[in-house]
C-alpha positions, 0 to 999 in steps of 0.5 A: 890499406897497407903502406905503399912502401911496405907494398913495394917491398912485398911485391918486389920480394915476391917478384925476386922469389919468382925469378930466382925459382924460375932460374933454378927450375926452368934453368935445369930443364932448359939446360937438359933441352940444349944437350939432347943428342940428335943421333941417339934416340935412347939417350934423348928419350931418357933426357926428355923423361927426366924433365917431362913431369916438371918442365911445363910447370917450371915455366909457371914461375916466369908467368908469376914474375911477369904478372907481378911486375905488370900488376905491382910496377906497371911503369917499370914493366912498360919501360923494360918491355919497351927496351927489350921488345926484340929479345922478348919476341925471340924468347917467346919464339923459343918457349913456343918451339919447346912447347910445340916440339915436346907435344909433337914429339910424343905423337910423331913417328919414330923417324920424325922424332929427330926433327922435333928433337932439333926444334926442342934443342934449338928452342931451349938454346934460343930461350936461354940465350935470349934471357941472358941477352936481356939480363945483359942489357938490364945490367948495362942500363939498357944502353943502345951502344955496340959495347952494351950489345956486346956485353949482352951477347957475352951475358947470353953465352954466360946464361947458356953455360949456367943453364948447361951447368945446372942441367947437367947436374940435374942429369947426374942426379936423375940418371944412371949408367953412361948418360950419368958419366957423360953428364959428369963430363958436361958438368965439368966443362960448363962449370969451368966456363961459368966460373970464368963468366962469374969472375969476369962479371964480378970484376967488370960490373964494379969497374964500369959502375961507380955506384955498384963499386961503392955498394960493394966496397964501402965499409961497413957493409963490405964486411957483410956482403963481400963474403958472398962472391968469395963463397960463390967462387969457392963453390965452383972449386968444391964442385970441381972436386966433387965432379972429380970423385963422382965417376968412381962412385956415381951413386955416392953424392949424385945430388951434390952437383945440383945442390951446389949449382943451385947455391951458386945461382942463389948467390949470383942472384943475391949479388944482382939484387944487392947491386941494383936495389932499390932500382927496378929499372937500373939508374932510372926508377926505384920500386918505391917510385914505380909501385902501383896504387896502394888500394889496388895492390892491397886488394890483390894481395889477398889473391897473392897470399893464396896463389903463391903458397899454392904454387909452392905447394904444388911444386914441392908435391910434384917433385916429391911424387916424381923423385928418384931416378928417371924411368924409361920414357913412355907415352902410353 
């Protein structure tokens, strides 16, 4: 049987990996879903085709993250779900709307596809905003005050823009022609809003939370971790420069915006994890206090070492098979 402390770190690490991969992979397809035009069927078809082989599998990482939280940290899972019950309901509504709309769109007559495009678009927006709202409440410690909910709304808007950023970057990489040029323009706008959001959060969080301030600015660790937000903000500047050059040579480095956006996600996630570690429920419960029975987790670990590598291998394989520019959409 493994030491409970080691099990806490193993399962927390796996859960963090699942959340990060989900945010990047499902983040871009949620972003694409939010940007689907309702008056241009050809463009909508191309955008749907760009995420068609991936979007459903991307959500598997969310299932993995929630499952690991339920298995390894049941007390924390209960506390978080209780605090986020209403936004979780809206999140599920959004996910259901996306799944239903995607399948019905494939069977509907052409004149009715626009209706399902609306459902898919709204479901993507609702899912993204709900995730951001939940993140905001988590960061603020699940406080039930008007200020906390205002911060959660701000966080929801920020996540919508972040997903729009990586979604438009995905379209730049996968598409050609006018859609690619439009995606470059969308990416610029989302990147500028996301930059402001990341900058404000980087200032507000240490300002309102003394513990986070100490974690980031106390020496000697400050010398190690402070370069992370500086690099993150610098990546936004690099992204802006890349996007300025892309319209003239769209095939030269079309993958760069997506890569830069993914690195921004990684650095933001690192900042979030570092700020709250070892708490799984901010200020209330650590991963070491919330971990489940060690014997049960040791037994389940044998299943985890099979499931997680399989999921990683499947994800890599699917992206390898469907790599390259998007092909015309066909349901036949």
